[in-house]
N, C-alpha and C positions, 0 to 999 in steps of 0.2 A: 606547450600549447596542445590541446587535444587533437587527435588525428581525424581521419575521415569519418569515423562513426559519429563524432560530435563536432562537426565543423560549424562555421559561422551560420550556415543556412539552418542547421538544426536548432541553434540557439534562437534565431529569429522566429522559427516555427514554435518554439516553446513560449516565447513572449506572446505570440498571437493566440496560442492556446490559453495562456493565463488571462488575457484580455477577454476572450470569449467566455471563460468561466466567471470572471468578475461581472460582465454584463448580465449573465444569466442569474447571478446572485441578487440583483436588484440594486436600486439606487442607494440604499443604506449601507451597503457593504463597504468596509474599509480595506478590502483586499481579501486574500485567501490564506487559509492555513490548513494543515492536515487535520482531519476531524478528530477531536478528542474531548477531554473534560475541561470546560472553561473554569476559571477561578475569578474571584473578585475581592477587592480590598475592603469593600464596604464604603468607599468614598463616593458620594453621590456625584454623578456627571451631568445628567440632563433628563428631561421627560420626553416620552414619545407616545403617540396614540396607541391605545390598547387594541389588539386584534385578537379574535377568537383563537384560543390555543395557548395564549400567554399565561404565565404563572400568576394566578389571582392575588397571591400574597404580596406582590410587588406593585399592586395598584395603589396610587396615591389617593386615599379616600378623602383627605382634607381638601385636595384640589377638586375632587368630584363634588363635594358639598358646596363649593363656591361657583363652579362652572357647569355642573351637571353633565360633565363629559368624563369618560374614563381615560386616564393617562397612566402609563407605566413608568416607574423609576428605573433609570439605568445607572450602573456603577462602573467605575474604572476597572480595567483588567488588573489582576494582581501582579502577574509577572509573565515573562515570555513562556511560550510552550516548548515542549520537547518533541522532536520528531525522530523516529528510528526506522530506517529502511534496511531490511535484511534480504539479501539477494543470494539465491541458490547458485553456486558456481560448480556444481558437480557435473560429472560426465553426461548424465541424462539430459542436461540442458543444451547439448551440442547439436541437436537436430538443426538442419539448415534454417537460418533466420531466427531461431528461437531465443538463443542467448543474446543476440543483438537487440531483439524486441524487449527482452527482460531488462537489459542494461539501459535502454532508452527510457523505459518506464521508471526505473530507479532514478535516472537523471531528472525526469519530469517531476517526480515527487520531491526530490531534493531541491529543485529550483523553486517550486511553490512554497516549500517549507522555509527556505532562506528568504524568499521574497516577502513572506508573511511574518518575518521576525522570529521564527522558531529557531531554537538551537538544534542542530542536526547531527546525527551520527549515522553512518552507513556501515553495514557489516556484510562481507562476502564470506560464504562458508562452503566447505566441502569436507567430507570425512570428519576427523576430529580437529580440524583446523579452521579458525575463523580470524579474519583480518578486518580491521576497522579503520575508519577515518572520521575525524570530527572537524569538518571544515569551519574556518572562521566565517563570521558574518560577511555578507556582501558579495560582489562579483568575484573577488579574488578567491573566496571560499568555494564558490560554485565551480570555478576552473580547477580548483584542487580536487573537488568531487569528480569532475569529468576525467581528470588524469588518473584517478584511482580506478574508475570503472573501465577506462580504456585499456589498462594494463592487465585486466583479468582474462583468464582463459578457462573454460570448463574442464575439469578433470577430477577423478576420484569419486568416491561414494558420497551420498548426502550425509550431513552431520548436523541435525537440528539442535542437539544439546549444546554443542560448542558455540553455536550462533546465539542461542538464548542467553548463555552465560556471558559471552562477550558483549552482547547487546545491552544486558542489564547493567554491566559495568560502564559501557561507553555512554549510556543515556542517563547518567546520574544527574541529580539536581532536583529542584522543586518545580512545580507547575504541572499543567495538564500534559499528558503524554499520549502520542499516537504512534503505534508500531504497525508497520506494513511488511508482511512476509511476501516475497515474490519467488515462487517455486513451481515446479510441476507436481510436487507432493507424491512422487512415485516412491514412497517409502512405506514400510509396514505401519499400520494404523497405530500401534503402540508408540511409535516415535513421535506422533503428532502431539503428545502430551507436552513436549518441550515448547511447542508454539503457545500452548495455553499457559505456560509458566509466566510469560510476560503479562497476560491478561490477569492472572492472579495477583500480580504486583501492582495492578491498577492501570496498566496501559490499555487504551482503547485499541484493540487488536483487529487487524484485517488480514485475511489470507487471500492473495491474488494468485490463482492457478493459471499458469501460462502453458498452453499445450499447442503442439503442431496438429494440423487436421488429421494426419494419419494415426495419431495417438488416440483419437476418439472413434473414428470410423475408417479402418484400413480398407484398402481396395483388395478384392479377391485376387489371388495369384496362385501360382503353382507351388510345389513343395518348397518349404523355407527352412533356413537355419537361423533361428533367432539367437542373438547375442546380447546379453545384458550389458549395456554400455558402462555400467559402474563396476559390476563384479566380474565380467568376462564369462559368466556362465553361458553355456550353449545348449540349445534345445531344438531338435529337428521336429518339425510339425508338417502335417499334410496341408495341402493348399486348398483353394477353391472357396466357394461361398460359405461353407460350413465353418471353416477355420476363421474366416474374417468375422462372421457373426459371433462365434465363440469368444474371440478377442474383444469385440465390441460389448458383449454382455458382461465380461469380466471387468472391463474398464468402467462400465456404467455402475457396477456394484461397488467398485473402489470409490467412484465419485459420490455415490449415495452414502457410503460410510464416512467420507470426509465432510459431507454436508451435515450429517447427524452429529459428528464431533464438533463442528463449528457452532451449531445451534446449542449444544449442551454446554459449551464453554463461553457462549455469548460473543463469539468472534464473527465478524462479517466475512462472508465468502463470496468471491467474485471470480469469474472465469474470463480468460482472454485467449483469443485465437491469434497465434503469432504470425499467421499468413495475411492478416488484414492490414491495410495501410495504418501506420502507427498513429498518425494524428486522429484518424477516425475512431480507432479502438480506444485510444487514451482519453479522448473527450467523453466517450460513453462511460468508461470506467470511472473517471473523476467526477463527472456530473451526476450520472444516474446511480453509480455505485456508492456515492456518498463518501468517497475517500477524502474529499476536501469539503470545507465549510466556509461560509462568509466570515471574515474577521470583523466582528461587531463588538460594541461594548457589552460587558456582562449585564444581565438584567437584575442581578441581585448579588449580595455578598454570600460567600460560602457559609 
């Protein structure tokens, strides 16, 4: 049974979060799934009213000729979706509250994926090592995911390549695929190419950057000894306002480079402040960040 991080109260809050998202999706929603590429069998299911923005090629023109109203043809979904959650478990995630926030977010995404009927794989990575779990469908599978996340502890350097390779193997199968990376992305920009590898394989890829407040805008202080949490490298720096502003400028440049990378490779990029209340931050990420979508019939065959 999961420990304090994922107690019964957390599971109840996840269900309340799911219900809030379903309500916001509208009355035609059949639930939620991680956002990805839908598929269709071509088997007709039903008509619904056409609304602006719908694909015109699925309008039933024969019905329009009889009723003089626009209806859209909906088709059955082809098969279940695939959801892949990749969690950074390197030492840089060890800032107070940061890794717990990231693990809770991974749990929330897994819960929504399993509730929506997706096949789920979760990968935790650090250095050249990546471990994965592929929970079975249903509540037992969700508890399996929570146990996997509960046992993790941040250590070592980041290793995006091992995660991408393990994720591609764990998420095999047919169907639409959604991959969500959860990391602080404190890596050299050239390493980010491994995140794009999944996008190149057809996964709808999102990058969720989890940062503690001091990683964005540190408070001015006296002389400091900075220690890289992953490599152990040490650097003595002067303190005061100038040092804090220099760090803030460098962090902003790193963030801009990540945003440019995400845009270039058509990956969604979202930011999360690990100091915010989890439910509030998660609702904003999931609803406004478009990490989830309503589970509805497909409107046309592939």
